[in-house]
C-alpha positions in Angstrom: 351.2 51.0 194.1 348.8 52.7 196.5 345.2 53.2 195.4 344.5 56.6 194.2 341.4 58.3 194.3 340.8 59.3 190.9 339.1 63.0 191.4 341.0 64.6 188.6 341.1 62.9 185.2 344.4 61.2 183.9 346.1 61.2 180.1 347.2 57.1 179.7 350.0 57.1 177.7 350.9 53.1 177.7 350.2 51.7 181.3 351.2 55.2 182.6 348.5 57.9 184.1 348.9 61.3 183.9 347.2 63.7 186.3 347.4 67.3 186.2 347.1 68.8 189.8 348.1 72.0 189.0 349.3 74.8 186.7 348.8 78.4 185.4 345.7 76.8 183.2 343.7 75.8 186.5 344.9 79.6 188.0 347.8 79.6 189.8 351.9 79.2 189.6 352.5 75.4 189.2 353.7 72.5 187.6 352.7 70.0 189.8 352.0 66.4 188.1 351.3 63.2 189.5 352.1 60.1 187.1 351.0 56.7 188.3 352.3 53.3 186.8 351.2 49.3 187.7 353.7 49.8 190.4 354.8 53.5 191.4 353.1 56.7 191.8 354.9 59.9 191.4 354.5 63.5 192.6 356.6 65.5 190.6 356.8 69.2 192.2 354.8 69.8 194.5 354.2 72.9 194.7 351.7 76.3 194.1 352.1 79.9 194.8 350.4 83.0 193.3 352.3 85.9 192.3 352.3 88.4 195.1 352.1 91.8 192.2 350.9 91.5 188.5 349.7 94.8 186.6 350.7 96.3 190.2 347.7 94.3 191.7 347.8 91.9 194.1 345.8 88.5 193.6 342.4 88.5 193.4 340.0 86.3 195.9 339.9 84.1 192.9 343.2 83.5 193.0 343.3 82.3 196.1 340.7 80.2 196.1 342.3 78.4 193.2 345.5 78.0 195.3 343.7 76.7 197.9 342.0 74.0 195.6 345.4 73.5 193.6 346.7 72.5 197.8 344.1 70.1 198.4 344.7 68.2 194.9 348.5 68.2 195.4 348.3 67.1 199.3 345.5 64.0 198.2 347.9 63.5 195.9 351.0 63.4 197.9 349.5 61.4 200.3 349.4 58.4 198.0 352.6 58.8 196.3 355.9 56.3 196.8 358.6 59.2 195.2 358.2 63.4 195.2 360.4 65.4 193.3 361.9 68.9 193.9 363.1 70.3 190.4 364.7 73.3 192.3 364.1 75.5 195.1 361.2 78.6 193.7 358.3 77.7 196.0 355.8 76.9 193.1 357.8 73.8 192.8 358.1 72.3 196.3 356.2 72.8 199.2 357.2 75.2 202.2 356.3 74.5 206.0 356.2 78.1 206.8 352.1 79.4 206.9 351.6 81.4 203.7 348.6 81.5 202.3 350.7 82.7 198.6 351.2 79.1 199.1 348.8 77.9 201.1 350.8 76.3 203.0 351.7 75.8 206.8 353.3 73.0 209.0 350.7 70.4 208.6 350.1 70.7 205.2 354.2 70.2 204.9 354.2 67.2 206.3 351.0 65.7 204.8 352.5 66.3 201.5 356.0 64.8 202.3 355.9 62.7 205.6 357.8 59.7 205.5 358.2 59.4 201.5 361.4 58.8 198.9 362.1 62.9 198.2 364.2 62.9 194.6 365.7 66.0 194.8 368.0 68.7 193.1 371.6 69.1 194.5 371.4 72.3 196.0 375.2 72.7 194.4 376.3 75.5 192.1 374.1 74.9 189.5 371.0 76.8 191.7 371.2 80.6 192.5 372.2 81.4 196.2 369.0 82.2 197.2 367.4 78.4 196.3 370.3 77.1 198.3 369.5 78.7 201.2 366.2 77.7 201.0 367.3 74.2 199.8 369.5 73.6 203.1 366.9 74.6 205.5 364.3 72.3 203.4 366.2 69.2 203.2 366.9 69.3 206.9 363.0 69.5 207.9 362.7 66.5 205.3 365.1 64.6 207.1 363.7 65.3 210.5 360.3 64.0 209.1 361.7 60.6 208.2 361.9 61.3 204.7 364.6 59.2 202.1 366.1 61.7 200.8 368.4 60.9 197.4 370.1 64.0 195.4 369.0 63.2 191.6 371.1 64.8 189.8 372.7 61.9 187.1 370.3 59.2 189.1 367.5 57.4 188.3 365.2 55.2 191.2 363.8 52.1 190.1 360.8 50.8 191.1 359.5 47.7 189.8 359.6 47.9 186.2 359.0 51.5 186.5 362.7 53.8 186.3 362.3 57.6 187.3 365.5 59.1 186.0 366.8 62.9 186.8 367.9 64.9 183.5 370.2 67.6 183.2 370.4 70.1 184.7 369.4 72.2 182.3 369.5 76.3 182.4 366.1 77.7 184.0 365.3 79.8 181.0 368.6 82.0 179.5 372.1 81.0 181.3 372.4 83.5 184.1 370.8 84.1 187.8 368.2 81.8 187.8 370.4 78.8 188.0 369.8 75.8 186.3 366.8 72.8 187.0 366.3 69.1 186.5 364.1 67.7 184.3 362.9 63.8 185.2 361.7 60.8 182.5 359.7 58.3 183.4 359.9 54.9 181.8 357.5 51.6 181.8 357.5 48.8 179.1 359.4 51.1 176.7 357.2 54.0 177.2 358.8 57.3 178.3 356.8 60.6 179.5 359.1 63.1 179.9 358.3 65.9 182.4 360.8 69.3 181.8 359.4 72.5 184.3 361.1 75.9 183.8 363.4 75.1 180.9 361.2 78.4 179.1 360.9 76.4 175.8 363.5 75.1 176.5 365.1 78.7 175.5 368.5 76.1 175.5 369.5 74.5 172.4 371.6 71.6 174.1 368.1 71.3 176.1 365.9 70.6 173.6 367.9 68.3 171.5 368.9 66.3 175.2 364.7 65.7 175.8 364.1 65.0 172.2 366.6 62.4 172.0 365.0 60.9 174.8 362.2 60.3 172.1 359.1 60.9 174.8 355.5 59.8 173.7 354.3 62.5 176.1 356.6 65.6 176.9 355.3 68.4 179.7 357.7 71.4 179.4 357.7 74.5 181.0 357.2 77.0 178.2 358.8 80.5 177.1 357.7 83.2 179.4 355.8 85.8 176.6 354.8 88.2 179.5 358.5 89.1 180.2 359.3 89.5 176.7 361.2 92.8 176.1 361.0 93.7 180.2 362.8 90.9 182.1 363.9 88.7 179.2 364.9 89.4 175.6 362.9 88.9 172.4 365.8 86.4 170.7 365.1 84.1 174.3 361.6 84.2 174.0 361.9 83.4 170.1 364.2 80.6 170.3 362.3 78.8 173.3 359.1 79.4 170.4 361.0 77.6 168.4 362.6 74.5 170.2 359.1 74.5 171.8 357.1 73.9 168.4 360.3 71.7 167.1 359.3 69.3 170.1 355.7 69.3 169.1 356.5 67.9 166.1 358.5 64.9 167.6 356.3 63.9 170.4 352.8 65.1 172.1 353.5 68.3 174.2 351.8 69.6 177.5 352.6 73.1 177.7 352.3 74.9 180.8 353.7 77.2 183.5 355.5 80.7 182.2 353.3 80.6 178.9 350.5 80.3 180.2 350.7 84.0 182.2 350.1 85.5 178.7 346.4 85.1 177.6 347.3 85.4 173.9 349.5 82.5 174.6 347.5 80.4 171.4 347.7 82.5 169.2 352.0 82.8 169.7 352.0 79.3 169.3 349.5 78.7 166.5 351.7 81.4 164.6 354.6 79.5 164.8 353.1 76.0 163.7 352.8 74.4 167.2 351.2 70.8 166.4 349.5 68.1 169.4 349.8 71.0 172.1 347.5 70.5 175.2 347.1 72.0 178.7 346.5 70.9 182.1 343.3 71.9 182.1 342.4 70.6 178.6 343.5 66.8 180.0 341.4 67.5 183.2 338.5 68.3 181.0 338.1 71.9 182.8 337.8 75.3 182.0 340.7 77.2 181.3 341.4 79.7 184.0 344.6 82.2 183.2 343.6 84.2 186.5 346.8 85.8 186.4 347.0 87.2 182.7 343.6 88.3 183.6 344.3 89.7 187.0 343.6 93.7 185.7 340.3 92.4 184.2 339.1 90.4 187.4 339.7 93.6 189.5 337.7 95.7 187.1 334.8 92.9 186.7 334.8 91.6 190.2 336.0 94.4 192.5 337.3 92.5 196.0 335.2 93.2 198.7 336.4 95.3 201.5 337.2 92.6 204.2 339.5 91.1 201.3 341.5 94.6 201.1 341.7 94.7 204.6 342.8 91.0 204.8 345.6 92.2 202.3 346.6 95.2 204.2 347.0 93.4 207.3 349.5 90.8 206.0 347.2 88.3 204.9 348.6 86.2 207.9 345.0 84.4 208.8 342.9 82.4 206.0 341.7 85.1 203.3 337.8 85.9 203.5 336.9 84.1 200.4 
């Protein structure tokens, strides 16, 4: 295993070290996660992004700072990784090569993240949306040009020494619909299993929940239901089913809840009402303050209005580094 600079606190499960790198509890959209065993280092979903609009407002300067910090952690871990996964082709789950400060990306960041590594990626087939297939075609071509070893993950596994990385699914991205499907992954070392299940939203899908439970993981990192979209873009029945499955899984394994759920500032109350147990967040693992910046965007604009030069930067199209 390549030597790691442990700038992020790890949660240790058996001989597996789990490094929370970026998610909404750190202030930006992501589920980037590092995992290290005695013989392999894996980076799950090397992406970060900001919602262009929330409550009718663009990201606050604090959110851009959080995205920059998240990107720095992701790149540092990527440079020491053997394998990098791509569970699906939304921009908060991979690093694009184009310049965007909403993703804090650019060509140099892209190359530092991926060059020469093994990429274990979702097959861009009919289980993902048309837009994702289009993004995937360009991304996978660029990865191969960088000298990456690109492997289709669907139905496959990688063995590195005694470490096995297996793709699970594909599972629906929430309810079955236009968002398509995503992969989950299990890392196993000496019988200890850690499951990483991004964007399954609970899972909403009962079969996905049963399949994940059947793996009997010691630790589950899961994208929870989108409480903030309930009654707007997602029906209440789907949200409730996602909450039910999340609570059931929390009684079977230690659970780290992430992503969509943390875009609602009242998420803890919703889970507590349902009796969730053993639930952690990325920020709690890291021993850091929970920073739900997107969920608090309206409050941030009210309490700390951005300076005029920042608003002018946004007006001009955000094509240069933001004045932070």
